[in-house]
C-alpha positions as CSV (number, residue, x, y, z in Angstrom):
1,M,8.8,-6.5,-13.2
2,N,12.1,-5.3,-12.0
3,D,12.2,-6.6,-8.4
4,H,15.8,-7.0,-7.3
5,Y,16.9,-9.8,-5.0
6,K,19.7,-7.7,-3.6
7,Q,19.9,-4.1,-2.8
8,E,22.0,-2.1,-5.2
9,N,25.3,-2.1,-3.2
10,I,23.9,0.0,-0.6
11,F,27.1,1.1,1.0
12,A,28.8,2.0,-2.4
13,G,30.3,5.4,-2.3
14,A,29.8,5.8,1.4
15,E,33.4,5.1,2.4
16,G,34.8,8.0,4.3
17,C,31.4,9.6,4.8
18,C,31.5,9.2,8.6
19,R,34.8,10.9,9.2
20,D,34.7,11.0,13.0
21,T,34.6,7.4,14.1
22,S,35.9,8.0,17.6
23,K,32.3,8.4,18.9
24,S,30.8,5.5,17.0
25,N,30.9,1.7,17.1
26,P,30.4,0.5,13.5
27,V,28.3,-2.6,12.8
28,P,29.8,-5.3,10.4
29,Q,28.1,-4.2,7.2
30,L,29.5,-6.9,4.9
31,R,28.8,-9.7,7.3
32,I,25.2,-8.4,7.8
33,I,24.6,-8.3,4.1
34,E,26.1,-11.8,3.5
35,K,23.8,-13.2,6.3
36,M,20.9,-11.4,4.8
37,D,21.6,-13.0,1.4
38,E,21.5,-16.4,3.2
39,Y,18.1,-15.7,4.7
40,M,16.7,-14.6,1.3
41,S,18.1,-17.5,-0.6
42,R,16.1,-19.7,1.8
43,R,13.1,-17.3,1.6
44,D,13.2,-17.0,5.4
45,Y,11.5,-13.6,5.6
46,A,10.9,-13.8,9.3
47,G,14.5,-14.6,10.1
48,A,15.7,-11.8,7.7
49,E,13.5,-9.3,9.6
50,R,14.8,-10.3,13.0
51,H,18.4,-10.2,11.7
52,L,18.0,-6.6,10.3
53,L,16.1,-5.3,13.3
54,Y,18.8,-6.6,15.7
55,W,21.6,-4.9,13.8
56,L,19.6,-1.7,13.4
57,E,19.3,-1.4,17.1
58,E,23.1,-2.1,17.4
59,A,23.8,0.6,14.9
60,R,21.6,3.1,16.7
61,L,23.1,2.3,20.1
62,G,26.6,2.6,18.6
63,H,25.9,5.9,16.9
64,D,26.8,4.4,13.6
65,L,25.0,6.6,11.0
66,R,26.3,4.8,8.0
67,G,25.4,1.4,9.4
68,E,21.9,2.6,10.3
69,L,21.4,3.9,6.8
70,V,22.5,0.6,5.3
71,L,20.1,-1.2,7.5
72,R,17.2,1.2,6.8
73,N,17.8,0.5,3.1
74,E,17.7,-3.2,3.6
75,L,14.5,-2.9,5.6
76,I,12.8,-0.8,2.9
77,G,13.5,-3.6,0.4
78,H,12.5,-6.3,2.8
79,Y,9.1,-4.7,3.7
80,R,8.5,-4.0,0.0
81,K,8.9,-7.7,-0.8
82,T,6.7,-8.6,2.2
83,A,4.1,-6.0,1.3
84,D,4.2,-4.3,4.6
85,Q,3.4,-0.7,3.6
86,E,3.4,0.9,7.0
87,K,6.8,-0.4,8.0
88,A,8.3,0.3,4.5
89,L,7.1,4.0,4.7
90,E,8.4,4.3,8.2
91,N,11.9,3.2,7.2
92,I,11.7,5.4,4.0
93,D,11.1,8.5,6.2
94,A,13.9,7.5,8.6
95,A,16.3,6.9,5.8
96,L,15.6,10.2,4.1
97,T,16.0,12.0,7.4
98,L,19.4,10.4,7.8
99,L,20.4,11.7,4.3
100,E,20.1,15.2,5.7
101,N,23.1,14.6,7.8
102,P,26.2,16.4,6.3
103,E,28.2,13.2,6.7
104,F,26.5,11.8,3.6
105,E,26.9,14.9,1.4
106,G,28.3,14.0,-2.0
107,T,28.1,10.2,-1.6
108,Q,26.6,7.5,-3.8
109,I,24.5,6.2,-1.0
110,I,22.2,9.2,-1.5
111,G,21.3,8.0,-4.9
112,T,20.9,4.4,-3.8
113,T,18.7,5.3,-0.9
114,C,16.5,7.4,-3.1
115,I,16.2,4.5,-5.5
116,N,15.2,2.0,-2.8
117,A,12.7,4.5,-1.3
118,A,11.3,5.3,-4.7
119,T,10.9,1.6,-5.7
120,A,8.9,1.0,-2.5
121,C,6.8,4.1,-3.0
122,N,5.9,2.9,-6.5
123,A,5.1,-0.5,-5.3
124,F,2.6,0.9,-2.8
125,G,1.0,3.3,-5.3
126,Y,2.8,6.6,-4.4
127,H,3.9,7.1,-8.0
128,N,4.5,10.9,-7.9
129,R,6.6,10.7,-4.8
130,A,8.5,7.8,-6.4
131,L,9.2,9.8,-9.5
132,H,10.6,12.7,-7.5
133,L,12.9,10.4,-5.6
134,F,14.1,8.7,-8.9
135,E,14.9,12.1,-10.4
136,R,17.0,12.9,-7.3
137,A,18.8,9.6,-7.7
138,R,19.3,10.1,-11.4
139,A,21.1,13.4,-10.8
140,V,23.5,11.6,-8.4
141,Y,24.1,8.6,-10.5
142,E,24.6,10.3,-13.9
143,G,26.8,12.9,-12.3
144,S,29.3,10.4,-10.8
145,S,32.0,8.4,-12.4
146,L,31.7,5.9,-9.6
147,T,28.2,4.7,-10.7
148,D,28.2,1.0,-11.7
149,P,26.4,0.4,-15.0
150,Q,24.1,-2.2,-13.4
151,Q,23.1,0.3,-10.8
152,L,22.3,2.9,-13.5
153,A,20.3,0.4,-15.5
154,G,18.4,-0.5,-12.4
155,L,17.5,3.1,-11.9
156,Y,16.3,3.4,-15.5
157,N,14.2,0.3,-15.2
158,N,12.5,1.2,-12.0
159,M,12.0,4.8,-13.1
160,G,10.5,3.5,-16.3
161,L,8.0,1.4,-14.2
162,T,6.9,4.6,-12.4
163,C,6.5,6.5,-15.6
164,A,4.4,3.6,-17.0
165,S,2.2,3.7,-13.9
166,L,1.7,7.5,-14.5
167,E,0.9,6.7,-18.2
168,D,3.9,8.6,-19.4
169,Y,4.6,5.8,-21.9
170,D,7.1,7.6,-24.2
171,R,9.3,8.5,-21.2
172,A,9.1,4.9,-19.9
173,D,10.1,3.5,-23.3
174,A,13.1,5.9,-23.5
175,L,14.2,4.8,-20.0
176,Y,14.0,1.1,-20.9
177,H,16.1,1.6,-24.0
178,A,18.6,3.6,-21.9
179,A,18.8,0.6,-19.5
180,L,19.5,-1.8,-22.4
181,R,22.2,0.5,-23.8
182,T,23.8,0.8,-20.4
183,L,23.8,-3.0,-19.9
184,Q,25.2,-4.0,-23.3
185,P,28.9,-3.7,-22.4
186,V,28.3,-5.4,-18.9
187,P,29.7,-8.9,-19.0
188,D,27.0,-10.4,-16.7
189,G,24.2,-8.1,-17.6
190,N,21.9,-10.6,-19.3
191,L,19.5,-11.0,-16.3
192,E,18.9,-7.3,-16.0
193,Q,18.4,-7.1,-19.8
194,A,15.9,-9.9,-19.6
195,I,14.0,-8.0,-16.9
196,T,14.1,-4.9,-19.1
197,Y,12.6,-6.7,-22.1
198,L,9.7,-8.0,-19.9
199,N,9.1,-4.4,-18.7
200,M,9.0,-3.4,-22.3
201,A,6.4,-6.1,-23.0
202,D,4.2,-4.8,-20.2
203,L,4.6,-1.3,-21.6
204,V,3.4,-2.3,-25.0
205,N,0.5,-4.1,-23.5
206,A,-0.5,-1.0,-21.4
207,K,0.0,1.4,-24.4
208,T,-1.5,-0.5,-27.3
209,G,-3.2,-3.7,-25.9
210,S,-2.3,-7.3,-26.3
211,V,-3.9,-7.7,-29.7
212,D,-2.4,-4.7,-31.5
213,G,0.9,-5.1,-29.8
214,E,1.0,-8.9,-30.1
215,R,4.1,-9.1,-32.4
216,E,6.1,-6.5,-30.4
217,I,5.2,-8.2,-27.1
218,Q,6.3,-11.6,-28.6
219,D,9.6,-10.1,-29.7
220,C,10.2,-8.8,-26.2
221,L,9.4,-12.1,-24.6
222,D,11.7,-14.0,-27.0
223,Q,14.5,-11.7,-26.3
224,A,14.0,-12.1,-22.6
225,M,14.0,-15.9,-22.7
226,E,17.1,-15.9,-24.9
227,L,18.9,-13.9,-22.3
228,L,17.7,-16.0,-19.4
229,D,18.9,-19.1,-21.3
230,Q,22.5,-17.9,-21.7
231,D,23.6,-19.8,-18.6
232,P,20.8,-22.2,-17.6
233,E,23.0,-24.1,-15.2
234,R,23.7,-21.2,-12.9
235,Q,23.3,-22.1,-9.2
236,D,23.3,-18.7,-7.4
237,G,20.4,-17.3,-5.5
238,Y,20.1,-14.2,-7.7
239,Y,19.5,-16.3,-10.8
240,A,16.8,-18.3,-8.9
241,F,15.2,-15.0,-7.8
242,V,15.1,-13.6,-11.3
243,C,13.7,-16.9,-12.8
244,E,11.0,-17.0,-10.2
245,K,10.1,-13.3,-10.7
246,C,10.1,-13.6,-14.5
247,A,8.0,-16.7,-14.7
248,P,4.6,-15.0,-14.0
249,A,5.2,-12.6,-16.9
250,F,5.7,-15.5,-19.3
251,S,2.5,-17.2,-18.0
252,Y,0.5,-14.0,-18.4
253,Y,1.3,-13.8,-22.1
254,G,0.7,-17.6,-22.6
255,Y,4.3,-18.8,-22.6
256,F,3.5,-21.5,-20.1
257,A,6.3,-23.9,-21.0
258,A,8.9,-21.1,-20.5
259,A,7.3,-20.2,-17.2
260,N,7.3,-23.8,-15.9
261,L,11.0,-24.1,-17.0
262,L,12.0,-21.0,-15.1
263,N,10.1,-22.1,-12.0
264,R,11.8,-25.4,-12.0
265,R,15.2,-23.8,-12.3
266,A,14.5,-21.5,-9.3
267,Q,13.1,-24.4,-7.2
268,R,16.2,-26.6,-8.0
269,I,18.5,-23.8,-6.7
270,Y,16.4,-23.1,-3.6
271,T,16.3,-26.8,-2.8
272,R,20.0,-27.2,-3.2
273,Q,20.7,-24.2,-1.0
274,Q,18.3,-25.4,1.7
275,N,19.9,-28.8,1.8
276,R,23.4,-27.4,2.4
């Protein structure tokens, strides 16, 4: 269920990692990411791919290792969303190879790259490889004071999904509860908490079935909807993305009114952004 609209601050912790800039021509990372967000808010996947591939080539020609890694991360997420397994795996391999460069030693981007790669591996059914990458990321994130709580919660959520796929339900449950605890003090963490509760509903369904787990599933869905309703007038693309991604879960469990409401909110935001 946890399918993030934005990559998790993919250049966090990478400042200073490429110390010798005399031989490189860095690409404008922030501008690239901002433009990528514009494409995604319009759901222009073809335009997003052209944008990323153009700047990837610029980074490679400019010997900008950090920029190339940022763009590989974005491409991993893009091809995961568009279900292009071959290209996703190609960029995973390229990104992990880049991490072997000593320029990235001790940086947060190691953890973030492993999370992006693991999330894609899990989506394409490579669950054991995903779990290995998540464990590598967890060591980086939990061992650093620079880790943002939402990044850590995202790790726990996605790692929980992988454990659920491997039928390690108790470990998945522990990870989801860790995500909730991590997000509690975060001022704007309600959307990620809602996603976590929907993951927990799916876990109960997988573990005990929809009949025996009906009450627990219902509680999770009610908690999720309450969190999504905290600021129903939000107009940003991430809120639209979360609403759109959460709606099918509500439909699956028979919450059709809630699903329709979330889809309408998402469509309202997308339409407004397209008309700008």
